[in-house]
N, C-alpha and C positions, 0 to 999 in steps of 0.2 A: 482312375485309381488303379494302382498296380494290383496284381492278382493276390487274393487273400488266401494264403496257404500257411500252414504251421510247419516249423522245422521239427522233424521227428527227434525224440529225446535221444535216441541212439547216436545221432550225429553230433551231439554236444560234447562228446568225450574229448575231442580235440580242443574244444573251447576251454574246458576246465584245465587241460594240460597247459595251454598257453597262459591262462591266468595264474597258474601255480608258479610261474617264473618270477612273480613279484617278490621283492624282499619281504622279510618278516615285518610285522607291525603295520602292514598296509592293507588290511582286510576290508571287507565291505563296510564295517561299522566305523572305521577310522578315516574314510576318505582317502585321498592321495596327496602326495606332495611332488613338486617338479622333479626332485632328484630321484625319487623312487620310480616315477614314470619314465625318466630317461633311461634308467637301468633296464626297465622292462622292455622298452622299445629297442634298445641295443641288442638284447638277447632274443628278440622276437624271431622265430625261425620262419623259413619260407614255407608256411603251411598252405593248405588249400584255401582259396579265396573266401569260401563260405565260412570256414572256421575262423579265419583272421577277421572277417567282418563282424562276426558275432562277438569275438573277444574284444575288439575295439569298442563295440557298443557297450559291453559290460564296463569297460574302463571309463567310458564317458559318463556312465551313471555314477561311478565313484567320484569322478571329477565334480559332478554336479553337487555333491554333498560337501564339497570343500567350502568352508565358511569364508576364508580369505579371498576376496575378489581378485586381487593381483595374482595370486597363485592359480586361481581358477582360470583366469583368462590366459595366463602363461601356458597352462597345460592344454587348454583348448587349442591354442596355436600350435603346440608341439604335436598334436594329433591330426592336424589338417593334412600334412603330407601323406602319412600312411592311409588316411581315409580316402584321399583322392587317388592314391596308387591302387588300392584294392578296387575302387570303383572303375578305374581304367581297365583292370583285368576283366571285370564283368562286361564292360562295354565291348571289349575285344571279342568275347564269346558271342554277344548278341550280333556283332557284325557278320559273323560266319554262320549264324543260326538259321535253321529252316523253320517254317511256320506251318501249323501251330507249334509253339515252343514246347519242349519236353517238360515234364513235371519237375525234373531235377534242375533244369535251367530256370524255370519259374521260381523255384524255391530260392535259388541263389540271387535272383533279382530282388526278391522280397528282402533278403538279408542285406543287400546293398542299399536298398531304399530305406530300410530301418536305420542303418548306420548314418546315412546322410541326414535323415529326418531328425534323429536324436542330436547329432552334432550341431545342426543349424538351430534347433530349438534351444539348446543350452546357451549358445551365443546370443540368441534373440532374448531369452529371459534376462541374461546379464545386461544386455544393451538397454532393455526396457527399464530395468532397475536404475541404471546409471542416468538415462535420459530423463527420468522422472524426479531425480533428486539433485542434490548439490554436487557438482563435479569438482572435486578437489583431489589433492595428493596424486596428481598425474593422470587421473581418469579421463580428463578432457582429451588426452592424446590417444588413449587406447580405445575410446568409444567408437571413433570412425572406423578403426580396423575391425572391431567386433561386428559392426553392422555390415561392412563389406564382406567379411568372411562368411557371415551367415547368409548373405545374398548369393554368394558364389556357390555355397553348398546347396541352397534351394534351387538355383539354376541347374546344377548338375543333377538334382533329382528329376527335374523336368526333362533334361536331355536323356537320362536313363530311361524314363518312361516312353519318350518318343522313339528311342531305338527299339523298344519292345512293342512298338505300335499300340501303345496304351495311352489313353488321354492323360494329360498332365494332372497331377494331384491337386485337388481343391485346396488342401491345407498348404501346399507349396505356394499357390497363388496368393492366398490370404496372408501368408507370412511375407512374401515379397512386397505386397502392397504396403503392409505395416512398416517393414524395415525401410523402404524407400521414403515414406513419409517422415520417419524418425530422422533420416539423413537430411531430407529437404528442410525440415523445421530447424535442424541444428546448424544449417548453413554450410555443410561440407559434402553435399550430394555430388558436386562436380569435381571434388578433389580425390586424388588417389592416395589413400592412407599409407603410412609407413608399413612395409611388410606385405602389401597387396599389389596386384598387377592391374587393377581396373577400378574406376570410381563407381560408387553406387548407381549413378545415372547410367553409365555405360553398361553395367551388369543388368540393370532393369530394362533398358531399351533393347538390349540383345535378347533377353528372355521374351519380351513382348513380340518383337519382330519374328523370332523363331516360331512362336505359336501362330502368328498370322500367316506364316509361310505354309501352313497346313502340313506338318510333318508326316501325317498319315498317308500323304501322297508321294513321299520321297523315298527313293531307294537308299540303301545304307550309304553308298558313296555320295549320293546327292546331299544327304543330311550333313555329311562332313564338309562338303563344298559350301553349303549354306552357312555352317558354323564359321568356316574360314572367312567367308565374305563378311559376316557380321563382325568378326574380330577387327576387320580393317575399316569397315564403312558404317557400322551402326550408329556411330557418334553423329552422323549427319542428321538423323531424325531428332526432332525437338519436342520437348515436353512443355506444355503451357497449362496454367490454371484454367480449369473448365469454366468457371464463372465468367471470365472475360473473353473466352475464345469460342465457346460452343455455338453461339448464334452466327458468328462470322464464318466459322469453318464448317457449318452443318452441310452446306451444298458443295464444299470443295472435295476433290478426290484426295485420298491418302490421309484422312483424318480419322482417328479412333478414339472413342470415349473410354477412359480407364477409371473405373469406380474403385474407391478405396476399400470398400467392403465386398467386392465381387469375388466369387470363388473361381473365376476364370480370368483370362488376359484382358478382355474387353471386346468391343464390337465397333465395326465401322459406323461412323455417324450417318452415312447414307442409308444405313439399314434401320435407323431409328427415327421415328416421327416425333418431333418436338420433345427431345429427351430432357428429363429433369435432372439437375445436377445438385450435388451436396458438397459441403465443405470438404476439401481434400481430393475431390475428383479432378482428373487431369485429361488433357487432350494430347494425343501423340500425333504430331504433324510430320508426315513422311515426305512432304514436298521437296526438301533439299536432297533427300536420298533418291527420290524418283528422278530428279534432274541428273544426278550422277549416274544412275542406272541407264538412262536414255543415252547419255554421252558415251558410256562404256560400250553399250550395244552398237551404237553408230560407229565408234572407233574400231571395234573388232571387225565389223562388216566392211570397213574401208581399209583394212590391212594394218592398222596401228599395232605395234608390239604390245602384248598384254601387260608387260611389266610397266610400261609407261602409263597404263590405265589403272594401275593398282590391282591387277588380276594375275593369277597364276598362268603358266605357259599353256595349260590345258584349255584355257579360255578360247583358243583358236577353234576348238572342235564345235561342230554344230550343236551337239547335245548340251554343251555348256551355255551357248548362246540361248538355246531353248529354255534352259533353267532360268537364266536372267530375265527373259521375257515373261516367264511364269511368275517370278518374284515381282516384277513390275506390275503385273495384273493384281496379284494378291495384296500388295502393299498400297495400291491406288484405289481401285474399285472392286473389292472382292465379289465374285459372282454369287447370285442367290440361287437357292434351290428352285428348279423350274417345274418339278413334278412332285405332287404330294405322295407321301408314303401310302402303300397299299394296305388295306385292312385284311384282305384275303391274301394269303401267302402260298401260292402254288409251289410245288416241289420241282427241282431240276437236278439233273446229273451233271457233274463237273469233273474234268481231268485237268491237270496242270503239267506243263512241260511240252516242248515241241514234239517229241516222239509219241507221247500219249495222245496229243491232239490229232496228229496225223493218223494214228491207229484208229481213233474214234471216228474220224471222217471216212477212212478207207474201209472200215469193217462194219461194225454193227449199226452205224448211222444210216447206211443205205441198204442193209440187208444183203450185201454182196461182198466179194473180195476181188481185188485186182490181181489176176494171176501173175502179172509181171512184177508185182511189188512185194518184196519180202518183208517180214516182220509186222504183219497186220493183225496180230493177236489182239483180242479185246483187252483194253487197259482196265485197271481197277478204278471204279467210279466212287465219287463222294456225293452224298446227298445234301443239297442246299435248299433253303427257302428264299424265294424272291420277295424281298421287302419293298422293292421299288423297281419299276421298269419304264424306261423312256425310249425315245427314238434313237438315242446314241449309246445306250448302255443299260446296265443292271446294277442294283444293290442287292447283295446276297448275304444270308446268314447261315453259318455252318450248322448242320444237323448231325450227320454221322457219316461213317465210311472213310475211304481214302482221301487224303488231302493233297498228295503230291508235294512238289517243291514250290510252295507259295512265297512270293515276294512281290514288292512293287516292281512292275515291269515284266512279270512272268506271263507267258502265253498260256491261255486257257481255252478249253472247248466246252460248250454248254449244250446239253441236249434235253429238251422238255420231255416229261414223262410220257406224253401222249403223241409225240411226233418224232419223225426220224431226222429232222433237220438238225444241224449243228451250227451254233454260233461261235465263231472264232473271236476271242476277246483278249484284251491286255489288262492286267491288273493295274489300275491307276491309284487305288486307295486301299489300305489295309488297316483295319482298326481292331485292336484287341488281339495281341499275339498269343493269347492263352488258349483255353479249351474251346471257346466259341467265337472264332474270328468273324469279322464282317468284311466283305469285299465290295469295292466299287470298280466295275468293269466297263471298259469302252469297247463297243462293237467295232470290229474292223471292216466288215462287209456283210451283205446279206447272203452271199453265195461263196462257199469254200469247197475246193476240189482237190483231191490228193493226186500227186503225180510223182514222177521220178525224173531227175535231171542228170544227164551224162556229165562226168567229170573228165577234164583233160588228161589227168593222170589218175593214178589210184588214190583213193582216200586213205585216211589213217587206218581204216580197218581192212584195207586191201581191195575194197569194192571199186567198181568203175561208175557207179551211179549213186545218187543221194536223194533222199526224200525231199519233197517240196510241197507247199500248199499254195494253190493259185486262188486269189481272191478276185471276184468280179463285182463291179458296182461299188467301188470304194468311194465313200462320200468325200474324203479329202482330196480325191483326184478327179473331181467332177464326174463321178460315175465310172472312171477308168478302172484298170486292173492293177494288181500288185501280186507279188510272190514272196513267200516266206521259206527260208531254209536255215539249216544250222549255220552258225557263225563261220565265216570264211569260205563257204561253198560257192557263193555267187559273187559275180562282179558285173559291172555294167557291160552290156553286150552279150550276155549269156543267153543261149537259146533254150526255151522252156516249152517242151511239148506237153499237151494235156488234152483231156477229153471232157467235153461238156455235153452230157447226154450221148447222142449218136454222132456228134460232131467231133472231128479230130482237128485241133487247132495248135498253133505254134505262137508263142510270145517271145519277146526279147526284152531283157531287163534294161531299165533306164537308170536313173539316179537312185542312190540309197535313200530310203525314207526314215528308217529307224533301226537302231542296233540295240537289241535286248540283251538280257543276261547270257543267253546262249543261242541266239537266233538273229538273223538279219531280215529286214523287209525292204524290197526294191520295188519301184514302179515297174509296171509291165505293159508293154505295147504289143497288141495283137498284130502279127505280121502275116499270118497265113492260116 
């Protein structure tokens, strides 16, 4: 659920100004008519997104009181474009946001969520009325459009929540399940209605697959790449009635049980023992989509042009292929939690960002300073509680203090309260972008050492050396080494001197392993 905050009364002045643009005779008591709404929309100024969202929400409530169903549906359609436009403005802010989100941005996200929720609800109410009664006087043509529009608005609610690293709204899932069943029972689920860009089935499957892709583990650019992929290829996944399919598909990979009254997307059949199904329950079969994914991954690795595979040009990059492999895993056999949550939650200090992690290792972590390394002042620490710890990472919950620049892919340093060791980790999961975020972190190595790397020329700041972090015993390299530096500093073959205790050693960078938001990780071979 998105963050529960209230919009302060003082901020509503702009809303009332926007509403005052309505022609006379269109007050709250009289509802609206399409001509009056068109005049209002044409005069709508380019106000702040939050004020525009609140004004549109108020107009939707007036539309709801309109008795004439034809006029009501027409006005709901007229408000779709401005609703999606203002939502896009909020999404653009989230794309650039730092976490935890500021209170002002949280408030704007609440306004956008409320707008989408109200708009979808009024479409759904009208669709329910029409589907339950006699369809005459042209309503049989507009019902499919009303259902599809409502589903698209609910889908955008989920995308907005995922961009804020918030779980998808329960009410959005309940609404999507109900709307799709209306379309399925009406026989138009696979058709693209007039005035819409996707069928109810395509919208529904895209929403389900996005949720199964675990958006909390996606960076902002990765979420957009997954959305682009789903626009093109989600139609390959198939929906079947659960009564006839659940037994046959229970042991197959890539099959998910979708319950009609569930407040979430569903669950992999492999995670359920002898599931009971009810009327209206469905099974999502991802086997055709997985076949396509495997073919695309194989094609990219053998040099096929991405465009011939239905992929963007960026698909040549290793990071894109890694994303495809991750999607293949999540849409086939999603991994299960391997370690139980801890009841006792010890505290730990955390910093985020390459420079702060380097400073934590170089300074207070070891109770010493490297005289040859500048900039080793102690960074500001944040206090977190460990909710789960395993051999490969941590699950943390924020308590207080500095948070740094948190995002999926960010480099972090963790220091237990009672020890001087520092764990260097990467954020792989971010849940709840509000005041109390939760992190899922991957440990990179058991040993991290600060050092300086000589530059061939001067850096952007005029220096001839740059900070680096040497990792020893990296699990992904069979216990070998790696080195982290700011983006663009290292290349294959760079010599990296470092000290391990009393030993002076030299490593040489190999192939790049990962490129983060502002850092690179290279394999490191010890040569001397």
